[in-house]
C-alpha positions as CSV (number, residue, x, y, z in Angstrom):
1,M,0.1,-0.1,0.2
2,G,1.2,3.5,-0.8
3,T,0.2,7.2,-0.1
4,F,-1.3,9.5,-2.8
5,A,-1.1,13.1,-1.9
6,F,-3.5,15.4,-3.7
7,K,-2.7,19.1,-3.9
8,M,-5.2,21.8,-4.5
9,P,-5.3,22.0,-8.3
10,D,-4.9,24.9,-10.4
11,I,-8.6,25.7,-11.5
12,G,-7.5,28.3,-14.0
13,E,-7.9,31.8,-14.9
14,G,-5.4,33.3,-12.8
15,V,-6.8,31.8,-9.4
16,V,-4.2,31.2,-7.0
17,E,-6.2,30.1,-3.8
18,G,-9.7,28.7,-3.0
19,E,-12.0,28.8,-0.1
20,V,-13.1,25.3,1.1
21,V,-16.9,25.3,0.9
22,E,-17.7,21.7,2.0
23,W,-15.6,18.4,2.4
24,M,-17.6,15.7,1.0
25,V,-15.5,13.0,2.3
26,A,-14.1,12.2,5.8
27,V,-10.9,10.2,7.2
28,G,-11.7,6.6,6.8
29,D,-14.0,6.9,3.8
30,V,-13.3,4.7,0.7
31,V,-13.7,6.7,-2.7
32,K,-13.6,5.7,-6.2
33,E,-12.0,7.9,-9.0
34,D,-14.2,10.8,-10.0
35,D,-16.2,10.8,-6.8
36,P,-16.7,14.2,-5.8
37,I,-14.5,15.1,-2.5
38,L,-14.2,18.7,-2.2
39,S,-16.3,21.9,-3.0
40,V,-14.1,24.9,-3.4
41,M,-15.1,28.7,-4.0
42,T,-12.9,31.2,-5.8
43,D,-13.6,34.9,-6.5
44,K,-15.0,33.5,-9.9
45,A,-17.1,30.4,-9.2
46,T,-17.8,27.4,-7.1
47,V,-15.8,24.3,-8.3
48,E,-16.5,20.6,-7.3
49,I,-13.4,18.6,-7.3
50,P,-13.5,14.9,-7.9
51,S,-11.1,12.3,-6.6
52,P,-8.0,11.7,-8.7
53,V,-7.7,7.9,-7.6
54,D,-9.3,5.0,-6.0
55,G,-8.3,4.8,-2.1
56,K,-9.2,5.5,1.3
57,V,-9.2,8.9,2.8
58,I,-6.3,9.1,5.6
59,S,-6.2,12.8,6.2
60,V,-7.9,16.1,5.1
61,I,-6.3,19.5,5.4
62,G,-8.4,22.7,5.9
63,E,-12.0,23.1,7.1
64,A,-15.0,25.0,5.5
65,G,-13.8,28.6,5.4
66,D,-10.5,28.1,5.3
67,T,-8.5,29.5,2.1
68,L,-5.9,27.1,0.5
69,P,-3.3,28.1,-2.0
70,V,-2.9,26.1,-5.3
71,G,-0.3,23.6,-4.8
72,V,-0.9,22.8,-1.2
73,V,-1.6,19.2,-0.2
74,C,-5.3,19.2,1.0
75,I,-5.9,15.4,1.1
76,E,-4.1,12.1,1.3
77,F,-5.3,8.6,0.3
78,E,-4.0,5.2,0.8
79,V,-3.9,3.5,-2.4
80,D,-2.7,0.0,-3.9
81,G,0.7,0.3,-5.0
82,D,3.5,2.8,-4.1
83,G,1.4,6.1,-4.3
84,N,3.1,9.3,-4.7
85,A,4.5,10.2,-1.0
86,A,7.3,12.1,-2.5
87,S,4.8,14.8,-3.7
88,S,3.3,15.4,-0.3
89,V,5.7,18.2,0.2
90,D,3.6,21.4,0.0
91,V,5.0,23.0,-3.1
92,P,3.1,23.5,-6.3
93,T,3.4,20.8,-8.7
94,P,4.8,21.3,-12.1
95,A,2.9,20.2,-15.3
96,P,3.3,16.6,-15.9
97,E,5.4,15.3,-18.9
98,P,3.3,13.9,-21.8
99,K,2.6,10.0,-21.6
100,A,2.5,7.7,-24.2
101,E,-0.3,5.6,-22.7
102,P,-4.0,6.4,-22.8
103,A,-4.8,8.8,-19.8
104,S,-8.2,7.2,-19.0
105,T,-6.3,4.7,-16.9
106,P,-3.8,6.9,-15.1
107,E,-0.9,5.3,-12.9
108,P,-0.7,6.7,-9.4
109,E,2.2,8.9,-10.1
110,A,0.2,11.0,-12.7
111,A,-0.1,14.9,-11.3
112,P,-3.8,15.1,-9.8
113,E,-4.3,18.6,-10.9
114,V,-4.4,17.8,-14.5
115,K,-7.3,15.5,-13.9
116,T,-9.3,17.8,-11.6
117,S,-8.6,21.4,-13.0
118,P,-11.7,22.5,-15.1
119,V,-9.6,24.8,-17.2
120,A,-6.2,22.6,-17.1
121,A,-4.1,23.0,-20.3
122,A,-1.4,20.2,-19.8
123,P,-1.0,18.4,-23.2
124,V,-1.2,14.8,-23.5
125,A,0.5,12.3,-26.1
126,A,-1.4,11.3,-29.2
127,A,-3.9,8.5,-28.6
128,P,-6.1,6.9,-31.3
129,A,-8.8,9.3,-31.6
130,V,-12.4,7.8,-31.7
131,Q,-14.5,9.9,-34.0
132,R,-18.4,9.7,-33.2
133,A,-21.0,10.1,-35.8
134,A,-23.0,13.3,-35.8
135,G,-25.7,12.9,-33.1
136,T,-23.9,10.1,-31.4
137,K,-23.9,11.0,-27.7
138,A,-20.4,11.3,-25.9
139,L,-19.6,9.0,-23.3
140,S,-18.0,10.3,-20.0
141,S,-17.9,10.1,-16.2
142,P,-20.0,12.5,-14.3
143,A,-17.0,14.5,-13.2
144,V,-15.8,14.9,-16.7
145,R,-19.2,16.1,-17.6
146,Q,-19.3,18.5,-14.9
147,R,-15.9,20.1,-15.8
148,A,-17.1,20.4,-19.3
149,R,-20.3,22.3,-18.0
150,Q,-17.9,24.5,-16.0
151,A,-15.6,25.2,-18.8
152,N,-18.7,25.7,-21.3
153,I,-17.5,22.9,-23.5
154,D,-19.7,20.6,-25.5
155,L,-18.7,17.0,-24.9
156,N,-20.0,16.2,-28.3
157,M,-17.2,18.1,-29.7
158,V,-14.4,16.4,-27.7
159,A,-12.8,13.1,-29.1
160,G,-12.4,10.2,-26.8
161,S,-9.8,8.0,-26.6
162,G,-11.1,5.4,-24.3
163,P,-13.4,2.3,-25.2
164,A,-16.3,3.2,-27.5
165,G,-14.8,6.8,-27.7
166,R,-15.3,7.5,-23.9
167,I,-13.9,10.8,-23.0
168,S,-11.4,10.9,-20.1
169,H,-10.0,13.9,-18.0
170,A,-6.8,13.9,-20.3
171,D,-9.0,14.1,-23.4
172,L,-10.8,17.0,-22.1
173,D,-7.5,18.6,-21.1
174,A,-6.4,17.9,-24.6
175,H,-9.2,19.7,-26.1
176,I,-9.0,22.7,-23.9
177,A,-5.2,23.0,-24.7
178,G,-5.8,22.7,-28.5
179,G,-4.6,18.9,-28.3
180,V,-1.9,17.4,-30.3
181,S,-3.8,16.8,-33.3
182,G,-5.6,20.0,-33.4
183,A,-9.1,20.9,-34.2
184,S,-9.7,17.9,-36.5
185,R,-9.0,15.5,-33.5
186,A,-11.8,17.4,-31.1
187,R,-14.3,17.6,-33.8
188,P,-17.0,14.8,-34.4
189,M,-17.9,13.9,-38.0
190,G,-20.3,16.5,-39.6
191,A,-19.4,19.3,-36.9
192,S,-18.4,22.7,-38.0
193,A,-15.1,24.4,-36.4
194,R,-15.4,26.8,-33.6
195,T,-13.1,29.3,-32.5
196,E,-12.5,30.3,-28.8
197,R,-12.9,33.8,-28.1
198,N,-11.2,35.2,-24.9
199,G,-11.0,39.1,-25.6
200,T,-12.1,41.5,-23.0
201,E,-13.3,45.3,-23.1
202,E,-12.8,47.6,-20.2
203,I,-15.3,50.4,-20.1
204,K,-14.9,53.2,-17.4
205,V,-18.1,54.4,-16.0
206,I,-18.1,58.0,-16.1
207,G,-20.5,61.0,-16.9
208,L,-23.9,60.3,-17.1
209,R,-23.5,56.4,-17.1
210,R,-21.8,57.1,-13.6
211,K,-24.5,59.3,-12.5
212,I,-27.4,56.8,-13.6
213,A,-25.3,53.9,-11.7
214,E,-25.3,56.3,-8.4
215,G,-28.9,57.3,-8.8
216,M,-29.9,53.6,-9.2
217,V,-28.0,52.4,-6.1
218,S,-29.1,55.2,-4.1
219,S,-32.8,54.6,-5.0
220,Y,-32.6,50.9,-4.7
221,T,-30.6,50.7,-1.3
222,T,-32.6,53.5,0.5
223,I,-36.2,52.6,-0.7
224,P,-37.7,49.5,0.5
225,H,-39.4,48.7,-2.9
226,F,-42.4,46.5,-3.5
227,S,-43.9,45.7,-6.7
228,Y,-47.4,45.0,-8.1
229,F,-48.3,43.8,-11.4
230,E,-51.6,43.8,-13.4
231,E,-53.1,42.8,-16.9
232,V,-55.4,45.2,-18.8
233,D,-57.6,44.4,-21.7
234,V,-57.1,47.5,-24.0
235,T,-59.1,46.1,-26.7
236,A,-61.7,49.0,-26.4
237,L,-58.9,51.4,-26.0
238,E,-57.3,50.4,-29.2
239,E,-60.5,50.9,-31.1
240,L,-60.7,54.4,-29.8
241,R,-57.1,55.0,-30.4
242,Q,-57.6,54.0,-34.1
243,H,-60.5,56.1,-34.4
244,L,-59.0,59.2,-33.0
245,N,-55.7,58.9,-35.2
246,A,-58.2,58.5,-38.1
247,T,-60.0,61.8,-37.3
248,R,-57.3,63.7,-35.6
249,P,-57.1,67.3,-36.2
250,E,-54.6,68.6,-38.7
251,G,-51.2,69.0,-37.3
252,A,-52.1,66.8,-34.2
253,P,-49.7,63.9,-33.2
254,K,-50.4,60.5,-33.8
255,L,-51.7,58.9,-30.6
256,T,-49.8,56.0,-28.8
257,Y,-51.0,54.3,-25.6
258,L,-49.0,56.6,-23.6
259,P,-51.2,59.8,-23.9
260,F,-54.2,57.7,-22.8
261,I,-52.3,56.2,-19.8
262,M,-51.1,59.8,-18.7
263,Q,-54.8,60.9,-18.7
264,A,-55.8,57.7,-17.0
265,L,-53.1,58.7,-14.2
266,V,-54.5,62.1,-13.9
267,K,-57.8,60.7,-12.7
268,A,-56.1,58.0,-10.7
269,L,-53.6,60.2,-8.8
270,G,-56.3,62.7,-8.2
271,E,-58.0,59.9,-6.1
272,R,-54.9,58.4,-4.7
273,P,-52.7,61.6,-3.9
274,E,-50.6,59.7,-1.5
275,C,-49.1,58.1,-4.7
276,N,-48.3,61.7,-6.4
277,A,-45.7,62.8,-3.9
278,V,-42.1,62.8,-3.2
279,Y,-40.2,61.9,0.1
280,D,-37.3,63.8,1.7
281,D,-35.3,61.3,3.5
282,D,-33.3,63.7,5.5
283,S,-36.3,65.7,6.8
284,N,-38.7,62.6,6.7
285,I,-41.5,64.8,5.1
286,V,-43.6,63.4,2.4
287,T,-44.9,66.4,0.1
288,R,-48.1,65.8,-2.0
289,H,-48.5,67.4,-5.1
290,E,-51.6,68.8,-6.6
291,A,-49.8,69.3,-9.9
292,I,-49.2,66.1,-11.8
293,N,-46.0,66.3,-13.5
294,L,-45.2,62.9,-15.4
295,G,-41.7,61.8,-16.0
296,I,-41.3,59.7,-19.3
297,A,-38.4,57.5,-19.0
298,T,-36.6,57.9,-22.4
299,Q,-33.6,55.8,-23.7
300,T,-31.0,57.7,-25.7
301,D,-27.6,56.9,-27.0
302,R,-26.2,58.7,-24.0
303,G,-27.9,56.8,-21.3
304,L,-31.5,56.9,-19.7
305,F,-33.2,60.5,-19.3
306,V,-36.4,61.4,-17.7
307,P,-37.9,64.3,-19.5
308,V,-41.1,65.7,-17.8
309,V,-44.5,66.6,-19.0
310,Q,-45.6,69.3,-16.6
311,H,-49.2,69.7,-15.5
312,V,-50.6,67.1,-17.3
313,E,-54.0,67.8,-15.4
314,A,-54.4,70.8,-17.3
315,M,-54.0,69.2,-20.8
316,D,-56.3,67.2,-22.9
317,I,-55.3,64.2,-24.8
318,W,-53.8,65.8,-27.9
319,Q,-51.9,68.5,-25.8
320,S,-50.3,65.7,-23.6
321,A,-49.3,63.8,-26.7
322,E,-47.6,66.7,-28.2
323,E,-45.7,67.9,-25.2
324,M,-44.8,64.1,-24.5
325,V,-43.4,64.1,-28.1
326,R,-41.5,67.5,-27.5
327,V,-39.9,66.7,-24.5
328,T,-38.8,63.3,-25.4
329,S,-37.5,64.2,-28.9
330,A,-35.4,67.1,-27.3
331,T,-33.9,64.6,-25.0
332,R,-33.0,62.2,-27.5
333,D,-31.5,65.1,-29.6
334,G,-29.6,66.6,-26.6
335,K,-31.6,69.7,-26.7
336,A,-33.7,69.3,-23.6
337,T,-33.4,72.0,-21.0
338,A,-32.9,71.6,-17.3
339,D,-36.7,72.5,-16.9
340,D,-37.5,69.5,-19.2
341,L,-35.7,67.2,-17.2
342,S,-36.6,68.2,-13.6
343,G,-39.8,68.4,-11.4
344,S,-41.7,65.0,-11.9
345,T,-43.9,63.8,-9.3
346,F,-44.7,60.5,-10.6
347,T,-42.9,58.5,-13.5
348,I,-44.0,56.3,-16.5
349,T,-41.5,53.8,-18.0
350,S,-42.2,51.8,-21.0
351,L,-40.2,48.9,-22.7
352,G,-41.8,49.6,-26.0
353,R,-41.7,47.0,-28.6
354,L,-39.5,45.0,-26.1
355,G,-42.6,44.3,-24.3
356,G,-42.0,41.4,-21.9
357,L,-44.6,40.0,-19.3
358,G,-43.3,41.9,-16.2
359,A,-40.5,43.7,-14.5
360,T,-39.6,45.6,-11.4
361,P,-38.9,49.1,-12.3
362,I,-36.7,51.1,-9.9
363,I,-38.3,54.2,-8.5
364,N,-37.1,57.6,-9.7
365,K,-36.1,59.0,-6.4
366,P,-37.4,61.1,-4.5
367,E,-40.7,60.0,-5.9
368,V,-42.8,57.2,-4.2
369,G,-44.0,55.3,-7.2
370,I,-43.2,54.2,-10.8
371,L,-45.5,52.7,-13.5
372,G,-44.0,50.3,-16.2
373,I,-46.0,49.6,-19.5
374,H,-45.5,46.5,-21.6
375,N,-46.5,46.2,-24.9
376,A,-50.1,45.2,-26.0
377,K,-50.7,42.1,-27.9
378,E,-53.6,39.8,-28.8
379,R,-54.1,36.8,-26.4
380,A,-56.6,34.2,-25.7
381,V,-58.5,35.0,-22.6
382,V,-61.7,33.8,-21.0
383,R,-64.8,36.1,-21.0
384,D,-68.2,34.8,-19.6
385,G,-66.8,31.3,-19.7
386,N,-65.8,31.5,-23.5
387,I,-62.2,31.6,-24.7
388,V,-61.9,34.9,-26.8
389,I,-59.2,37.0,-28.5
390,R,-58.5,40.2,-26.6
391,R,-55.9,42.9,-26.8
392,M,-54.1,42.7,-23.4
393,M,-51.4,44.8,-21.9
394,N,-49.4,44.2,-18.7
395,L,-48.5,46.9,-16.1
396,S,-45.7,46.7,-13.4
397,S,-45.5,49.1,-10.7
398,S,-42.9,49.7,-7.9
399,W,-43.6,51.6,-4.8
400,D,-41.9,53.1,-1.7
401,H,-43.1,50.9,0.9
402,R,-42.0,53.5,3.8
403,V,-44.9,55.7,2.6
404,V,-47.2,53.9,0.5
405,D,-48.9,50.9,1.7
406,G,-49.6,47.7,-0.4
407,H,-53.2,48.6,-0.6
408,D,-52.7,52.2,-1.9
409,G,-50.2,51.2,-4.6
410,A,-52.6,48.3,-5.8
411,S,-55.5,50.6,-5.7
412,L,-53.8,53.2,-8.0
413,V,-52.9,50.5,-10.3
414,Q,-56.5,49.2,-10.4
415,L,-58.1,52.8,-10.9
416,V,-55.6,52.9,-14.0
417,K,-56.8,49.5,-15.3
418,S,-60.4,50.6,-14.9
419,Y,-59.9,53.8,-16.8
420,L,-58.2,51.9,-19.6
421,E,-60.6,49.2,-20.0
422,H,-63.4,51.8,-20.0
423,P,-61.8,54.6,-22.0
424,A,-64.7,56.8,-22.2
425,T,-64.5,57.2,-18.4
426,I,-61.1,58.9,-19.0
427,F,-62.9,61.9,-20.5
428,M,-65.8,62.1,-18.2
């Protein structure tokens, strides 16, 4: 019998140490090659390390929470044969020399880190490559499959040197390193060649993007958000919108859904004034506004801005549409004034054509609420026990739970829903 000392493997990408998350074995346990023995966390990922040999655990080094450097012995096994007792010295192990025999049945002297590293790059000597016909499942052990998943490698693209094309750790190492036979060895018949890309781009967060980042962090870390979702049947609203666009006055802008939502908010916020407010964290004062100044979140090539349509309560549908087009266009063109970009009491954000089913919009601090609009599309719904096709729109909202109770935020959304589903009531 001999002793096999296993060193913390090099798990790639410049990682020099790992924190022990969990030992999956204890002294006295008998393990098989590829059985999981240790879970290690780096600053990049959590990696499960398999046993390099068949044997009995005789010692483990380090407990959960301990940090072990790459190359230090972390576990020792009692194994058949001579083992590798000489390598129990706690120094990094150099990359192994290529071996002529297939690596799927390594002798105990084989360096263990080559077998366990998810991104190891040690070459192996040529072995008869087994090409699989396209569509044939690759054979490998669970540990090899796990390593491949961690390295984002499709095992069907890796040639195996074992029986029936079985893929060993060494085969995977050779594939990662480029192998001794190049891409042709690593590619099954009928598969196209792929090229690894490893480039990076560093972009310094400055200017507006930094301000946006700071604002989002401030909002999300100081405001306890709660979100509320609802779906709205806008079939009748769509009919009204089409009619008004077809008969609109000369020079009037074409109506989207937003002017209707703005007008619905005028009525809803009038009934729920606690939602049309701003909160001063420092003074702990909530200021409710009679004026309804609606911020319209607008994406530009310079970042996200929130131009404001002031005093929507004093506008009709055409005026609100015209002013919305003016401030959002000026913002996209970089011509918005300071007044155009300040003074909002409530914000609308729209994902436009991207739509989506739901989102959790971040409140435009110091406001206490925000309404997210998703695109309208035809869906099958149940009406009076029958399945019918209706045009549906989803609404997402977020609220400052310090000053807006769940009932208040939900009530505001339900009022908006009612006005949009019965659009004549918007104008009554």
